N, C-alpha and C positions, 0 to 999 in steps of 0.2 A: 654861262655855266651850263645851262640846259642844252644849248646847241652843241657844246663840246661833248657832253655825255651821249647825245644821240649820234654824234659823229663816230665815237669809238665803240658803240655797241656791236656792230658786225665783227669787228676785230676780236672782241671778247668771246663771242659765240664761236668763232673759228678756232680760237685757242682751246676752248673747252671740248670741241669735237675732236680735235687732234689728240688731246689727252685721253679721251675715252677710247679712241681707236688703238692707242698704244697699250692701254690696259687690257683690251680685248685680245690683242695678239699674245700677251703673256699669260692669260688665264686659260685653264683647261675646263671645258664645258662637257659634262657627261649627259648623254641622252639614252633613253630606253629604245632598243630596236628589237622588233619581233619579226621573225620570218614566218610567212604564211605556211611554209612547209613543216614547221615544228608542231603545229596544232591542227592541221587539216590533213586528213588521210590522202594517200595518193589515188586511191580508187574509190569511187562512190561518194566522196566528200564527207566521210564519217569523221566526226570530231573526236580526238583523243581525250580520254579521261585520266587526269593525274591523281594518284592516290598516295597518301603518306602513310606508311606502315606503322608509324609511332602512335600508340593508343592515346598518349597524352595530348597529341595534336589532332585527334580524330574530329572531323567537322560535326559529326552527329553523336558525340560522346554523351551528352546530357540526355538526349532522347533515347539513346540505347540503354542507359542506366535506368531511365524512368520505366521503360518497358520491363526491364528485369525486376525492378521494385514492384511493379504491378503483378508480375507473375509470382514473386515471392510472397506478397500479402495474400494472394489467392491460394497459394499452396498451404499457407498457414491455416486458412479456414478449411481447406479440403482434408488435411491430415490431422485436424484437431480431434483427438480422442483422449480426453482428460481422465476418464475413469479408469482406475487400476484394479481395485478389488474392494469387496465388502467383507468386513470382519464380523461374522455372526457368532452369537453366543449369549448375549444379554437377553433377558426376558422382559425388560421394561425399558423405558426411555433412557438414553445415555445423557446424563446430566452434566458431567464434567470429565476432563481428561488432562493429563500432564505427560510431558516427555522428559526423560532423564537429561540433566544439563551437561554432562560430560560424555557419557557413553553413547547416548542417542538411540540405541537399539530398543530399550524397553519403553512401552507405552502403558500408562496406568489409566484406567477408565473407571468411573463410578456411575451407577445407575440409580433410578428412582426407587427401586425395591431394596436398596441397601447393599447391593452386590458390588464387589470390587474385583477387577480383573487386570492381569498383567499380560501384555502382548509382546511377542518378539517380532520387531519390525523387519529383521533380516529375513525371516522365513514366513512372516505374516501369519503366525500361529499364536494360540493362547498358551501362556506359560503356567499360570496358576489362577485359581479362583477362590475367593472368600465370600461365602454366600451371605452371611449376616454381618458385614463389617459395621453397619450402623442400623439402628431401628428407624425406619423411614428412609427419606432421601439421603444419598451421599451428595452433600451440597457442593463440595469442592475438594480438590486433591492437588498436592504439590510434592516436589522431590527436593531433597537436601542437595547442596552444592557438590558433595562428594559422592552422590548417588548410592548411599548406603541406607537411607531411610526414606519412607514415604509417609506423609502426613495427610490426614483426611479429617473432615468435619461433617456432621450430619444433623438430623432433626432430633437426635437424642441429647442435645446440648453437650456433646462430648467431642473433643479433638483427640484423635488417636495417632500414635506413631507406630509404624510397621517396619520391620527389618527387611531390606531388599538384598537378595543374594545376587551379586553382579555377574556370577558365572552362569547360573541357571535361569536368571531372570524370574525368580519366584519369591513370593512373600511367605513369611512364617504365618501359621494359622492364628496365632495369638498376638495381640499388639504388645510392643515393648513398653509403652507408657500410655496412660489415659489422662487427659486434662479436662476437667469439668468446668464449664462456664456458667454464667448466670442466665444466659439466653441462648437461643438457637443461633448458631454461627452460619452466616451465608457464604463466607469465603475464607480461604486460608492461603497464606503465601509465606515462603521461607526467605530469611535473610541470605544475601549472596555471599557472605563471608563468615558470620558468627552463628553460633547455635541458638538462634532466635527465630521465632515465627510470629506472624500477626494473624488474628482472627477478627472478623467483623460481625456484630450482631446489633444489640442496642448501643454498644460502644465499640471503639477500636482498641483491642487489647493486644499487648506485646507480651509474649511468653518466652520463658527460658526452659531449656531441656530439663534442668534439675530442680525446677520449682513447680509446685502444684497450683500456685496462684499467679495471676499475671503480674509482670514487673510494673507495668503502667497501663493506664486506661485513658483514652481521649474521648471527650464528649463535647459536641459543639451545637447544641440546640436543635437536634434532629431526633426523631423517634427511632429510626432504624438505618443502619449503614448497609449498603448492598454489597460492595466489593472493595478491596484494597490491594495495592501492589507496591512492592519495594522497588526503588530506582536501582537499576543494575550498575550504574557508574558511581552513584553516591548512595550507598545502601542505607544511610541514616534517614533518607527522605521516603515518605510514604504518601501515595495518592489514593484517595478513596472517593466513592460516589454514594449518595444517600437518597432516601425516599423524599426528602424535601427539595429535590431537584438540584442539589448542590454538589460541587466537586471540591474536596478539601485536601489540603497539603499539611503534613505533620513532620516534625523534626525530632528524631530521637535524642540528638545531642542536647537540645534545650528542653526536651520533654514537654514541648508545647505545640499547639497548632499554629501554623504560619498564616495561612490565608485560605479563603474559599470564594468560589464564584457560584452564583445561582443562575440557572438557566430556566427557560420557559417550560421544558419538559425534563423528566428524569433520565439519567444515564444508567444503562444496565451493566456495562463493563468498561474497563479501562486498561490500557496497555502503554508502557513506556517504549520509546524508540531506543533500541540498544546502541545505535551509533550516534544519535543526537540526544544525549541524556536529559536535556532541558525540555524536550518536546514529549507530549503524550497524546493519545487519541482515545476518545470516548465513543461508545456506541449508544445512541440516543433513541428515545421512543418516537421521535418525529421522523423516523425512517432515514435519518442522516447520521453521519459520523463527523466529529469535529476534532481537529488537531489544534492543541493549544501550546503556547510557550509559557512555562511556569512563571516566568518573570513578568509576563503581561497577560493577565487573564481577562481583561475587559474586552478583548476581541480575539476571535479564533484565527489561527494562521491559515487553515484550509477548511472548507466545507465540502465533504464528500457525499454526493447525492446520486443515487440510482436505485436504492431499494424501494420496494412498494409497501412494506410494512415495517414494524419496529425491528431494530437491530439488537440482537441478544448477546453477541460476543464478538470480540476482536482480538487478534494476535499478530504480532510483528514477526517478520522473518529475521534470522540472525544478522543478515546484512543491513537491516534497517531501511532498505530501499523500497520495500513493499510490505503490505499487510493484508490479512484475510479477515473477512467479516461473515458472520452467520446471522440469518434473519428469520423472522416469523413467517415470511412469505415463501419458505421452503427452497431458498436459493443460497448459494455461497458465491461471494464476489471477491475478486483479487484486485487490489488497488496499488497504484504507485503512491509513495508517500507524499509527493508534491503535485499530484493531479486531482482534479475535482471529480472526474468520471472514472468508472471502474475499467480495468483492463480486460477482464473476462468474467463470465458468470457461468456457474456450474449448477445443474439440476438434473433430476431423474423423475420418472413417472411415479416411482414407489417411495421416494424419499419424503419423509414428513417434515415437520418444522424443525429447523436446525437449531440446536440448543448450545452447542459448543464447537469450537474450531481451534486448530493449532497448526503451526508450521513445524516441519521436521528440522533437526539441527543442521542439515546440509542444504536447506532452502529449496530442495528439489521437489518435495511433496507437501501436500496439505491433507490434514486429518480432520474429519468432521464427525460429530455425533448428533443423532436426530431422534425424533420421537418414535420412529419405527424400530428402535432397539438395535440399530446397526451403526457400525463405525466404518466410514468409507474413506478410502485412500485415493487421492486425486494427484495428478501432476500439477506442479506449480506453473508450468508452461505447457499449454494444452497440446501443442504439436511436437513436443520434445520426444526424441527417439530414445527408448530405454535400451540399456546395454552399452557395450563398448563401441565407441566411434573411431573410425579410422582417421588418419591425419587429413586426408582429403575431405572427408565429410565434415570434420570440425572447421576447416577453413571455409568450406562452402556455406555452412550455417552462419559463421561470423560475417561473411560477405553479404549474405541476404539480410542479416540484422542491420548492418551498416547502411544498406540501401534503403531499408524501410525507415530507418531513423532520418536519413537525408531527405527523403521525399514525404515525410509524415504529414506535412502541412497541405499538400495538394489535395484537391477535393475528392478525386476518385480513390486515392490511397486511404484517406481518412474515412470515407464512406464504407469501404469494404472492411477496414479494420474495426470500425465501430459496430458493424452489423452482427447481431447475435440473434439466435432463436430462443425465445422465452415462452413460458406457458401463457395460454390465452388470458388467464385471469390477470397476470402481471402486465401483459400488453395493454389490456383495457384500462387498468388502473393508471398506467403510465400516460395513456392518451388523455384520460380525464384530468389528470393533474397538470398536464401540459396546457390544456385549455384554461383551467383555473389559474395557472401561473401567468399566462399571457393576459387574461382578463384583469388580474390583480395589478400587473405592471402598467396596463393601460389606464386603470383607474388612478393609480398613484401619479402617473405622468399628467393626467388631466387635472388632478388636484393641484399639482405643482404649477401648471400653466395658468390656472385661473385663481390663484391666491397671491397674497403679498409675497414678495421675494424673501426667502428665508423662513417662511411660515411652515412649510412642509419640506424640510431638507431630505435629500436622498440618504437612506441608511443601507449600507451594504449587507448582504446576506450573512457575512461572517460576524456581524455585530448584532443582528436582529435577535438572535437566540439568547444573548446574554442580557440578564436583567440588571444585576449589580454585582460588584466585587466587595467582599468584606475582608478586612485584615484584623 
């Protein structure tokens, strides 16, 4: 059998070769052919360069867009002129301010000498002045949802309602109603739908227009409540901060307190996000701002850190995408709601400690009041061009913003965008805190390395500030 297989092997190979030759005759084989005349010039041997005019197939498209993004972020810094105007007229520190909720044009400001002023933001002029609105400080001011009344509270233990003329943007010299409380009110805020308002002092009091006594009072084991704000989407909810370092939530429907969380340091101001009504941001004494979800108060959603001293006020833009903060370090910072570091910082040589801040209803400008008795108007976007933009300018600005967003993670773009000039005092404090922060993190890491596993677990910064949650 083996001899027979060996004998027939050449015959099998011959048949296979014949079959392959038949297949090769029937198949079409394509090959690439290049002529040297196509890409080598006739004289001098210069090589021809082939270019595709389609920008989507450009070989250097990414590098070209990167250069444009680099130029765009440099132009943003070169043309940054955020300051618009200073509104002068107050004789003492500007303690509080409020903007009309519908019209947007009138701005109401209260000073530490009891003076109340109404400003026309269309012409940046003062509309009316009430010299002695309160005895002592005007602690807080708010506007009714229909823009017909202004409510203020002061050191004279009284909350006053003033009639606002929507045509002339002026206040009547005498208050429409006066509501006397049992203690000095630190803040006041109006309900977003009903004729109700809330004041905070020793207790959180809910008032009705037609009653001289509060409808209900909330007290939860603290000596004094600093501020309170109604939720814009669910107006029955109230958030407040107190001197016992707590943040409390109250519900008008059940006439009860819901829950509160105690932090390491006290919060000076609170603001609800108008587009995400479950979230709110507090301005804390530890130089940071914290964004919480009211459903889960045992940990902060975001920790916003850049200020060098205590944060005194915070206010959201109507879009809910960003907010502004005022600090004791004489600076104003603008933040994205979902970012830890600030987008921009505003300061001047003559500006004192900033006590209050507010966004305009169109989100284009920021208003601040400081200890130097001035109200300053800033651009919300520092390099924004004021006035009417042509269609070409609008498209070019949108293209530059898209490029900066696309390349925002690259080192050079991020470095130029983060670079800001701040006063020497803030720069030195920031450098010292950076050294202390790094030393603290090294110490914690060394403890974790040389101790039993699980004995020193890592606690994120969002959770370190929270002590406990009480329901």
